[in-house]
N, C-alpha and C positions, 0 to 999 in steps of 0.2 A: 252269431246270428243277429241279425237286426230285427227292429219291431215288426209284429205281424199285422193281421186284418185290422181294419178300422171298425170301431164300435158304431153302431148307427145312430147314437144320440149321446148328448152330453151327460146326462144324469143316469144313475141306477136306481132300481127300487129300494135298496137298503142305504142308499147315501144320506147323510144328514144335510139339513136344509143349508147350513152355512157353508159346507164344503161345496155343495152344488152351486151355491150362489157365486163363491169364489172362481169356481171353475169357469162359469159362464162369463165373469167379469174379465179373466185373463184370456179367454179365447180369441184366436186370431184366424182369419181365413186360411185354409190348409191344415189346421191343427187336427189331429186324430185322438180320439178319447178312449179311455177304458182299454189300452192296448197290451196284450200279452208280450212280455219280454222275459224269456226264460221262463222261470217259476213264478215271476211276479206279474202284476197289473199295474200298469202306469196310468195315472190320471191323464196327462196330456203328452202327446209326442209331438213336438214340433222340430221338423226336419230330423237332425241327429240328436236333439236334445230330449232328455226325459225330464219332465217337470211334474213334481210331487207337491200336493198340497196338505199341510198338516194342521189342523186347527186344536189339536190337543197337545199332549207331552209328545216331545220329540224322540223319546227313549224307545218306543216300539219300532221305530224306524231304522234303528242303527244297524241290525243285520241286513235288512234290505238295501240300504244305502251303501254299506260296505262291499256287498255283492255287485251292485250295478256300477260303482265307481271304478271298478277293475277295467270295464270295457266301455262305458258310456259317460258322457257329460250329463251331470245331473243338476236340475236348478230346484231348489227347495223353497217353497214359499210358504211364510208362517204369518200369520195375522197376529196384530196385538191391538185389543181394544182400547183406542184413544177414548171414545165416548160408548157408552151403553146405555140404551133405553130400556127400562125395566117394565114390561107390560104384564099385568096380573089379570088371569082369566077367573070368572066365577065357575060354580058347579055345571052351569049351563052352556060354558064355552064363549060366553060374552065378556067383553072387556069390562073390569072392575075398576081398574086404575092404571095410570101410566106415569112414570117418573123417571128423572135422569139419576143415574148412579153417581155418586161423588168420586168413585175411583176413576182414574185416568192414567193408562198406560203410556210408555215412552218407548221410542225405539230401543234404547239401552236395555230395556227389559227383555230383549231376545235372548240376552246371555243366559236368563234363566232356563230357556230351552236348550241353549247349545251346550251347557255342561254335560249332558249325556252323549253328545256327540263329538267330545274333544279330541278324540282319535282320528277323527276323519276332518277336521278343520284345517283349512290350508291345502287340502288335495286339490291339484290342478283341475280335476274333473267336477270339483264341486263348487257351485254358487248358491248363495243364500239371499232370499229376497225378504225384506220385512215390509208387511203393509200395515199401516196404521189405519185402522178401520172403525167407523161408527156401526155397531150392531145393536139389534133389538133382541133382548132375551125374553121370551115368552114362558111365562110361569103359570101353571095351573095346580089346583089342590091335589095334594097326594090321594091317591085311592086307598093307599095303606100307608099309615104314617111309619116312617123308618126312624125318625129320630124325634125325641120328645120335643126339641125347640124348634123343629121344621115342619110345618104342615103344608108346604108346597114342593113342587119339583119342577125342574126346567122341561118345558115341553119341546122346544126347539129354539134355536137362535138363527136370526136372519141378518144378511148383509143390507145395511142401508146405505152406506157411502164408503168409499176409500179416500181417506183425507191426504196421506202421504205415502212415500214408498222409498226405499233405500236397499242398496245391494252390497253384498259382501263377497269377495271372491278370494283375492290375494291377502297374504298375511298383513300387509300393511293397511288394508280396509280395516280389518279389526282393530289394530293398533291405533287407529284414528280416533277411537273411543276415548283414549286417554288425552285430556286437554293438553295443549302445548305448554301451558303455564304452570303444569304440575312439575315441579323441581324433584331432580333425582339425588340421591335415591328416596323413594317414597314407599309408604305402607298402604294398605287398603283403607285405613281411616283417612289418609291424605287423599286419596281418590275419591272416596265418598263425599268428602267435603267439596272437592272440585266439580263434581258432577251433581251435586245436591240430591244425592241419593242414599237409602239406607247402607250401611257398611256390608250387609248381606249381599246387595248387588254389585258392590265393588269387589267382593271376595269372588263372586261368579266370574267377573270380567277378568280379574288377575289368574284366576285358575285356568281358564280357556287359554289367555294369552300365554301362559307359563307353559302349558302343555304344547302349544303351537311353536314355542321358541321366540316369540316376540317380545316377552319379558325375560329378564334373567334376575335369580335371586343373588344378591351381592352379600346379604348380611342377615341375621336373625337375632332378634332382641326380644326383651320383654313385650315390647308393642307390636310384635309379629315381624313377618318378612319384609325386607327391603328391597325393592325392585329398581331396575333402570331399564329403559328401553333397549330392545335388541333388533337391530335391522337386518342381521345376517341370516344364513340359514339355520333352519332347526336341527339339522343333521349334525 
């Protein structure tokens, strides 16, 4: 069965602000929003394609995606905060101060989300789009302090701008994150140096690529697994 009736508007009453902003940014003429497909509700339906936006952990989406991919092409959109403006409100809801966060996300950080979807990566029906975004995180004083060191809570996150975008579909798209100058066999420590990221990020990348079959383990030594690129089928 195909998608059903069209929702009358883009947003929903319970939708978080950042999610609604991204949906509006992605919208194209002819799109349908909040469309029931089987037991699930889809953010955007564009012709035969189902578009899902995930602003938090991708893990809760695994079951939903696995069911939808059996019958539909699914495009999963995940934002990564390249820039973040931190806006603090006072007890009266007025802006007390605003500053830029020193943390800057990168495209490659998407693999932190993808580890929970490792079994689905490379599926012909799944494409993943990463949006590098500038967001504003609005913070307000906690009405009830939950942690001793934290007297504020996030009120909402807003989209300021989309700075860049990249898509992953075929296994080769994912393998392209391994720089061509990384000599084989290599460890995650070698990969971490090549991409100038912590080894934890390199381990996430290697884990996903190994599960997809685009990296093959050729040895295991004290310094960890040794990998080579594998361009064949994962079967």
